[in-house]
C-alpha positions as CSV (number, residue, x, y, z in Angstrom):
1,X,87.2,52.4,78.6
2,X,87.0,55.7,76.6
3,X,83.5,56.3,75.4
4,X,83.0,57.4,71.8
5,X,81.6,60.9,71.4
6,X,79.7,62.3,68.5
7,X,81.5,65.3,66.9
8,X,78.5,67.5,67.7
9,X,79.2,67.1,71.4
10,X,82.6,68.7,71.5
11,X,81.6,71.2,68.8
12,X,78.8,72.3,71.1
13,X,81.4,73.0,73.8
14,X,83.3,75.2,71.4
15,X,80.1,77.0,70.4
16,X,79.0,77.6,74.0
17,X,82.5,78.9,74.9
18,X,82.8,81.3,72.0
19,X,79.3,82.5,72.4
20,X,79.6,83.2,76.1
21,X,82.2,86.0,76.0
22,X,83.3,88.6,73.4
23,X,87.0,87.6,73.4
24,X,87.9,83.9,73.5
25,X,90.5,81.5,72.4
26,X,89.9,77.9,71.2
27,X,92.9,75.5,71.4
28,X,91.7,72.5,69.5
29,X,93.4,69.6,67.9
30,X,93.5,69.3,64.1
31,X,90.3,67.9,62.7
32,X,88.0,68.7,65.6
33,X,85.6,71.1,63.8
34,X,86.9,74.6,64.8
35,X,85.7,76.0,61.4
36,X,82.1,74.8,61.4
37,X,81.8,75.6,65.2
38,X,83.0,79.2,64.6
39,X,80.7,79.7,61.7
40,X,77.8,78.5,63.8
41,X,78.6,81.1,66.5
42,X,78.7,83.8,63.8
43,X,75.3,82.5,62.5
44,X,73.8,82.6,66.0
45,X,74.9,86.2,66.3
46,X,73.3,87.1,63.0
47,X,70.1,85.4,64.0
48,X,70.2,87.5,67.2
49,X,70.3,90.7,65.2
50,X,74.1,91.3,64.7
51,X,74.4,93.6,61.7
52,X,78.2,94.0,61.4
53,X,80.1,91.7,59.1
54,X,82.8,89.3,60.4
55,X,86.4,89.2,59.2
56,X,88.3,85.9,59.3
57,X,92.0,86.0,58.8
58,X,93.8,82.8,57.9
59,X,96.6,81.3,55.8
60,X,95.9,82.1,52.1
61,X,94.6,78.7,50.9
62,X,92.4,78.4,54.0
63,X,91.0,81.9,53.6
64,X,90.4,81.4,49.9
65,X,88.8,77.9,49.9
66,X,88.4,76.2,53.3
67,X,86.1,78.8,55.0
68,X,83.8,79.4,52.0
69,X,83.5,75.7,51.3
70,X,82.8,74.8,54.9
71,X,79.9,77.3,55.0
72,X,78.3,75.5,52.0
73,X,78.5,72.1,53.6
74,X,76.0,72.7,56.4
75,X,72.3,73.3,56.0
76,X,72.1,75.3,59.2
77,X,74.7,77.8,57.7
78,X,72.6,78.6,54.6
79,X,72.1,82.2,55.8
80,X,75.9,82.8,55.8
81,X,77.7,84.2,52.7
82,X,81.5,84.0,52.7
83,X,83.5,86.2,50.4
84,X,87.3,85.9,50.2
85,X,89.4,89.1,50.0
86,X,92.4,87.7,48.1
87,X,94.3,88.2,44.9
88,X,95.4,91.5,43.3
89,X,94.4,94.8,44.7
90,X,91.7,95.2,42.1
91,X,90.3,91.8,43.0
92,X,90.4,92.6,46.7
93,X,88.6,95.9,46.2
94,X,86.0,94.2,44.1
95,X,85.4,91.6,46.8
96,X,84.9,94.3,49.4
97,X,82.1,95.7,47.3
98,X,80.2,92.3,47.4
99,X,77.6,92.2,50.2
100,X,78.3,89.3,52.6
101,X,78.0,88.4,56.3
102,X,81.6,87.0,56.5
103,X,84.8,88.0,54.7
104,X,88.0,86.1,54.7
105,X,91.5,87.2,53.9
106,X,95.1,86.1,54.5
107,X,97.4,87.6,57.1
108,X,99.6,89.2,54.5
109,X,96.7,91.5,53.5
110,X,96.0,92.8,57.1
111,X,98.1,96.0,56.8
112,X,96.6,96.8,53.4
113,X,93.0,96.2,54.7
114,X,93.5,98.2,57.8
115,X,95.0,101.1,55.8
116,X,92.2,100.8,53.2
117,X,89.5,101.4,55.7
118,X,91.2,103.6,58.2
119,X,88.7,105.1,60.7
120,X,85.8,103.5,58.7
121,X,86.8,100.0,59.8
122,X,83.6,97.9,59.5
123,X,84.4,94.6,61.0
124,X,83.3,94.5,64.6
125,X,83.8,90.7,64.8
126,X,87.2,89.3,64.1
127,X,88.5,85.7,63.9
128,X,92.2,84.8,63.8
129,X,92.6,81.3,62.4
130,X,96.0,79.9,63.2
131,X,96.4,82.6,65.9
132,X,100.1,81.6,66.5
133,X,100.8,84.1,63.6
134,X,100.1,86.8,66.2
135,X,102.6,85.5,68.7
136,X,105.2,88.0,67.5
137,X,103.2,91.0,68.6
138,X,105.0,93.5,70.9
139,X,103.8,96.9,72.0
140,X,106.6,98.7,70.2
141,X,108.1,96.1,67.9
142,X,107.3,92.7,66.4
143,X,105.7,91.5,63.2
144,X,104.2,94.2,60.9
145,X,100.9,92.3,60.5
146,X,100.3,91.8,64.2
147,X,101.4,95.5,64.8
148,X,98.8,96.7,62.3
149,X,96.1,94.6,64.0
150,X,97.2,95.8,67.4
151,X,96.2,99.4,66.5
152,X,92.5,98.5,66.2
153,X,92.1,95.3,68.2
154,X,90.8,97.0,71.3
155,X,89.3,100.1,69.8
156,X,87.4,99.0,66.7
157,X,86.8,95.3,67.2
158,X,84.2,94.1,69.7
159,X,84.4,90.4,69.4
160,X,87.8,88.7,68.9
161,X,88.2,84.9,68.5
162,X,91.4,83.0,68.2
163,X,91.7,79.5,66.8
164,X,94.7,77.2,66.9
165,X,95.7,73.6,67.5
166,X,99.1,74.6,68.8
167,X,99.0,77.7,71.0
168,X,102.6,77.4,72.2
169,X,104.6,75.5,69.7
170,X,107.9,76.8,70.9
171,X,107.1,77.2,74.5
172,X,105.0,79.4,76.9
173,X,106.5,82.6,75.6
174,X,104.5,82.2,72.4
175,X,101.3,82.9,74.4
176,X,101.8,86.5,75.4
177,X,101.4,88.0,71.9
178,X,98.2,86.0,71.2
179,X,96.7,86.7,74.6
180,X,97.3,90.4,74.4
181,X,94.6,90.5,71.7
182,X,92.3,89.0,74.2
183,X,92.7,91.4,77.1
184,X,95.5,94.0,76.3
185,X,97.8,92.4,78.8
186,X,95.4,92.2,81.8
187,X,96.2,88.6,82.6
188,X,99.8,88.0,81.4
189,X,101.2,91.5,81.8
190,X,100.9,94.7,79.8
191,X,104.3,94.1,78.1
192,X,106.2,91.1,77.0
193,X,109.1,92.0,79.2
194,X,106.8,92.1,82.2
195,X,105.6,88.6,81.2
196,X,109.2,87.3,81.0
197,X,110.3,88.8,84.3
198,X,107.3,87.2,86.1
199,X,107.4,83.7,84.8
200,X,110.8,83.0,83.2
201,X,114.5,82.9,84.0
202,X,117.6,82.8,81.9
203,X,118.4,79.4,80.4
204,X,121.3,77.6,82.1
205,X,123.0,77.2,78.7
206,X,122.9,81.0,78.2
207,X,120.5,80.9,75.3
208,X,117.1,82.3,75.8
209,X,114.8,81.8,78.8
210,X,113.1,78.8,80.5
211,X,109.8,78.9,82.5
212,X,110.0,78.9,86.3
213,X,108.6,75.8,88.0
214,X,105.3,77.4,88.9
215,X,104.8,79.2,85.5
216,X,102.7,76.8,83.6
217,X,100.1,76.2,86.3
218,X,99.8,79.9,87.1
219,X,99.5,80.9,83.4
220,X,96.9,78.2,82.8
221,X,94.8,79.3,85.7
222,X,94.9,82.9,84.5
223,X,93.7,82.0,81.0
224,X,91.1,79.4,82.0
225,X,88.1,81.8,81.8
226,X,88.8,82.9,78.2
227,X,90.4,79.7,76.7
228,X,89.0,76.3,75.9
229,X,91.0,73.3,74.9
230,X,89.6,70.4,72.9
231,X,92.0,67.4,72.7
232,X,91.2,64.9,70.0
233,X,92.3,61.9,72.1
234,X,89.5,62.8,74.7
235,X,86.8,62.5,72.0
236,X,87.9,60.1,69.3
237,X,88.3,56.4,69.3
238,X,92.1,56.2,69.0
239,X,91.8,52.9,67.2
240,X,90.8,54.8,64.0
241,X,92.8,57.5,62.3
242,X,91.2,61.0,62.0
243,X,91.0,61.5,58.3
244,X,90.6,65.0,56.7
245,X,90.3,65.7,53.0
246,X,92.1,68.9,51.8
247,X,90.8,70.1,48.5
248,X,92.7,72.2,46.0
249,X,91.5,73.7,42.7
250,X,93.5,73.4,39.5
251,X,94.5,76.8,37.9
252,X,92.4,77.7,34.9
253,X,95.2,76.9,32.4
254,X,95.8,73.5,34.0
255,X,92.1,72.7,34.0
256,X,92.1,73.2,30.2
257,X,95.1,70.8,29.9
258,X,93.3,68.3,32.1
259,X,90.1,68.4,29.9
260,X,92.2,68.1,26.7
261,X,93.9,65.0,28.1
262,X,90.7,63.6,29.5
263,X,88.8,63.9,26.2
264,X,91.4,63.6,23.5
265,X,94.3,61.8,25.1
266,X,96.5,64.7,24.0
267,X,97.5,68.1,25.3
268,X,99.9,70.8,24.3
269,X,101.7,73.3,26.6
270,X,104.9,75.4,26.6
271,X,106.0,73.9,23.3
272,X,105.5,70.3,24.5
273,X,103.1,67.9,23.0
274,X,102.0,65.2,25.5
275,X,99.8,62.3,24.5
276,X,98.6,59.0,26.0
277,X,98.3,55.9,23.9
278,X,95.6,54.1,25.9
279,X,93.2,54.5,28.8
280,X,95.7,53.3,31.4
281,X,98.3,55.8,30.2
282,X,95.7,58.6,30.2
283,X,94.8,57.9,33.8
284,X,98.5,58.2,34.8
285,X,98.7,61.5,32.9
286,X,95.6,62.8,34.7
287,X,97.1,61.8,38.1
288,X,100.3,63.6,37.2
289,X,98.3,66.8,36.2
290,X,96.4,66.6,39.5
291,X,99.7,66.4,41.4
292,X,101.3,69.2,39.6
293,X,103.9,67.8,37.1
294,X,103.7,65.8,33.9
295,X,106.1,63.4,32.3
296,X,106.6,64.6,28.7
297,X,107.1,61.3,27.0
298,X,103.9,59.4,26.2
299,X,105.5,56.1,27.2
300,X,106.5,57.4,30.6
301,X,103.4,56.3,32.6
302,X,105.4,55.3,35.7
303,X,108.5,56.3,37.6
304,X,110.2,53.0,36.5
305,X,110.1,53.8,32.8
306,X,113.5,54.8,31.3
307,X,111.8,57.9,29.8
308,X,110.4,59.2,33.0
309,X,113.3,61.6,33.7
310,X,111.9,64.5,31.7
311,X,108.9,66.2,33.3
312,X,107.3,69.7,33.5
313,X,105.7,71.4,36.5
314,X,102.3,72.8,35.8
315,X,101.0,74.0,39.2
316,X,101.9,74.1,42.9
317,X,98.5,74.0,44.4
318,X,99.2,70.8,46.3
319,X,102.5,72.1,47.6
320,X,100.8,75.2,49.0
321,X,98.2,72.9,50.7
322,X,101.0,70.8,52.2
323,X,102.7,74.0,53.4
324,X,99.6,74.9,55.3
325,X,99.4,71.5,56.9
326,X,103.1,71.6,58.0
327,X,102.6,75.1,59.3
328,X,99.5,74.0,61.3
329,X,101.5,71.1,62.7
330,X,103.7,73.8,64.3
331,X,106.8,71.7,64.6
332,X,105.3,68.3,64.9
333,X,106.9,66.0,62.3
334,X,104.9,65.2,59.2
335,X,105.2,62.1,57.1
336,X,104.3,62.7,53.4
337,X,103.5,60.0,50.9
338,X,104.2,60.8,47.3
339,X,103.7,58.8,44.1
340,X,105.8,60.2,41.3
341,X,109.6,61.0,41.3
342,X,108.6,64.4,40.0
343,X,106.6,64.9,43.2
344,X,109.7,64.1,45.3
345,X,111.9,66.5,43.4
346,X,109.4,69.3,43.8
347,X,108.8,68.5,47.5
348,X,112.5,68.5,48.3
349,X,112.8,71.9,46.6
350,X,109.8,73.4,48.4
351,X,110.8,72.0,51.8
352,X,114.6,72.2,52.0
353,X,114.6,70.9,55.6
354,X,112.7,67.8,54.5
355,X,114.3,64.4,53.9
356,X,113.6,61.4,51.7
357,X,113.1,58.1,53.3
358,X,115.9,55.9,52.1
359,X,117.7,52.7,53.0
360,X,120.0,54.5,55.4
361,X,119.1,53.3,59.0
362,X,120.2,56.8,60.2
363,X,117.3,58.4,58.4
364,X,114.8,56.3,60.3
365,X,116.7,57.0,63.6
366,X,116.7,60.8,62.8
367,X,113.0,60.7,62.1
368,X,112.1,58.8,65.3
369,X,114.2,61.1,67.4
370,X,112.3,64.2,66.0
371,X,115.2,65.6,63.9
372,X,113.4,65.5,60.5
373,X,110.4,67.9,60.3
374,X,109.1,66.5,57.0
375,X,109.8,63.0,55.8
376,X,109.0,62.1,52.2
377,X,108.3,58.4,51.5
378,X,107.0,56.4,48.5
379,X,104.4,54.0,49.9
380,X,106.1,51.1,48.1
381,X,109.3,51.8,50.0
382,X,107.7,52.1,53.4
383,X,106.4,48.5,53.7
384,X,106.7,45.8,56.4
385,X,109.2,46.1,59.1
386,X,109.7,49.9,59.2
387,X,108.9,51.5,62.6
388,X,108.2,55.2,62.2
389,X,105.6,55.7,64.9
390,X,108.0,57.3,67.4
391,X,108.7,60.1,64.9
392,X,105.2,61.4,64.5
393,X,101.4,60.9,64.1
394,X,100.6,62.9,61.0
395,X,100.5,61.4,57.6
396,X,99.7,63.3,54.4
397,X,98.9,61.7,51.1
398,X,100.3,64.2,48.6
399,X,99.5,62.3,45.5
400,X,97.5,59.1,44.9
401,X,97.5,55.8,43.0
402,X,95.2,52.7,42.9
403,X,97.4,50.5,45.1
404,X,95.5,50.1,48.3
405,X,98.0,47.8,49.9
406,X,100.8,50.3,49.5
407,X,98.6,53.0,50.9
408,X,97.7,50.9,53.9
409,X,101.3,49.9,54.5
410,X,102.6,53.4,54.9
411,X,99.7,54.3,57.2
412,X,100.5,51.3,59.3
413,X,104.1,52.6,59.9
414,X,102.7,55.3,62.2
415,X,99.2,53.9,62.6
416,X,97.0,53.7,65.8
417,X,98.1,50.2,66.7
418,X,101.8,51.1,66.5
419,X,101.2,54.3,68.4
420,X,99.6,52.4,71.3
421,X,102.2,49.6,71.2
422,X,104.9,52.2,71.6
423,X,103.1,53.9,74.5
424,X,101.9,57.0,72.6
425,X,98.5,58.0,73.8
426,X,97.7,60.2,70.8
427,X,95.5,60.1,67.7
428,X,96.8,59.6,64.1
429,X,95.9,62.4,61.7
430,X,95.6,61.6,58.0
431,X,95.3,64.2,55.3
432,X,94.4,63.5,51.7
433,X,95.3,66.4,49.4
434,X,92.8,66.1,46.6
435,X,92.6,68.1,43.3
436,X,88.9,68.8,43.0
437,X,87.0,67.3,40.0
438,X,89.9,65.1,38.9
439,X,90.8,61.5,39.0
440,X,92.1,62.0,42.5
441,X,88.5,61.9,43.8
442,X,87.9,58.7,41.9
443,X,91.0,57.1,43.4
444,X,90.1,58.2,46.9
445,X,86.6,56.8,46.5
446,X,88.0,53.5,45.4
447,X,90.7,53.0,48.1
448,X,88.2,54.0,50.8
449,X,85.7,51.4,49.5
450,X,83.0,53.9,48.8
451,X,82.4,52.8,45.2
452,X,82.7,49.7,43.1
453,X,85.0,49.6,40.1
454,X,81.9,49.7,37.8
455,X,80.6,52.9,39.5
456,X,84.1,54.5,39.2
457,X,84.3,53.5,35.5
458,X,80.9,55.0,34.8
459,X,81.8,58.2,36.7
460,X,85.0,58.5,34.8
461,X,83.3,58.1,31.5
462,X,80.7,60.8,32.4
463,X,83.5,63.2,33.2
464,X,85.3,62.4,30.0
465,X,82.1,63.2,28.0
466,X,81.6,66.4,29.9
467,X,78.3,65.3,31.5
């Protein structure tokens, strides 16, 4: 029987590994604490006298919010200050003038940042979060961001750490670009062509290459001293999903609309006047604002109202967060639960390869055979009898409502019990995309059983009164 481990145990493995050598890679499943473990390593180096700041490069939303927020969660990281270098050039320059021990930025800004500093590059410590973004590196070609980083990776950076849950999403060839930043080709070959010639052969169908029979074992042995793998199924009780909250912030203009509706049951934007006639309607409008689109008619408090066809998008913060999750999944199918029809329309537009769960049996067959990368499902339509567990083990709640039964039903479609019944020895990952300081948080607290209805009511009233 698998014993249950405390999160600290596997995090200590990551910390020990990353602290032991200057260049290391952590291949860790989603939700296993890569962020806090890496910050702990950085803090340890600071306590030992490290004076150079650390640069962490990650997808935009992660660089802007996840890393700074994670540092604030833990008492032992109180000495770490995290400053995001994002936004306009003026905002980025202002951020660089702020004194901090850790700076974060997105991959798109790497060429600008490297050009900005030139020979004065100050970051001796570098962390690549979602390091598969470096897989395109080649000595004389490849992606512009990886190329820019390649010019300084072994001359101006002393400590280089890579983090990813999916190091080889499209096969072993994805490893060479990432590992070059570890050792300049010492283990896998100085050039990508040398790597291919040693461990790959032309594919029988004439398209691309396939690994030789001995390739995987030899490559793993070569990388064993600088890489560590943490697999969630070795540490978690697979009878429970691994739940992760993903917080997003409402844009300033949307926050004002939210407060107007919260206090006055009325808001005005882009020439539209939107009001709610009672508390129930107000709650629905607030949930719509949190998700990113609002029905314009005051009577349209649900998808089933005849006036629910006309809506207006107000922000895409949740769509950006979902894009990050899908990217991190690196090809693994993702099931997305939505609440409003406006959500579905926006999701289908943002993810053109995604599909809506419908009554067509072929849709379920395509999902279970891995042919649908993102499946959008309303919880009410994903009830008893649907078997979706063969298609994937990742569920994202994009938007929320109070119906706990519906929420549990869609989770059960790919849940731990069904995974084990179908012979899949893998954990189930659940992401809640939550708009911070909105009714989203109240709904989540309720459906997770962390608060009584009275407590939630009092909390909502305090928010409405601005307390």
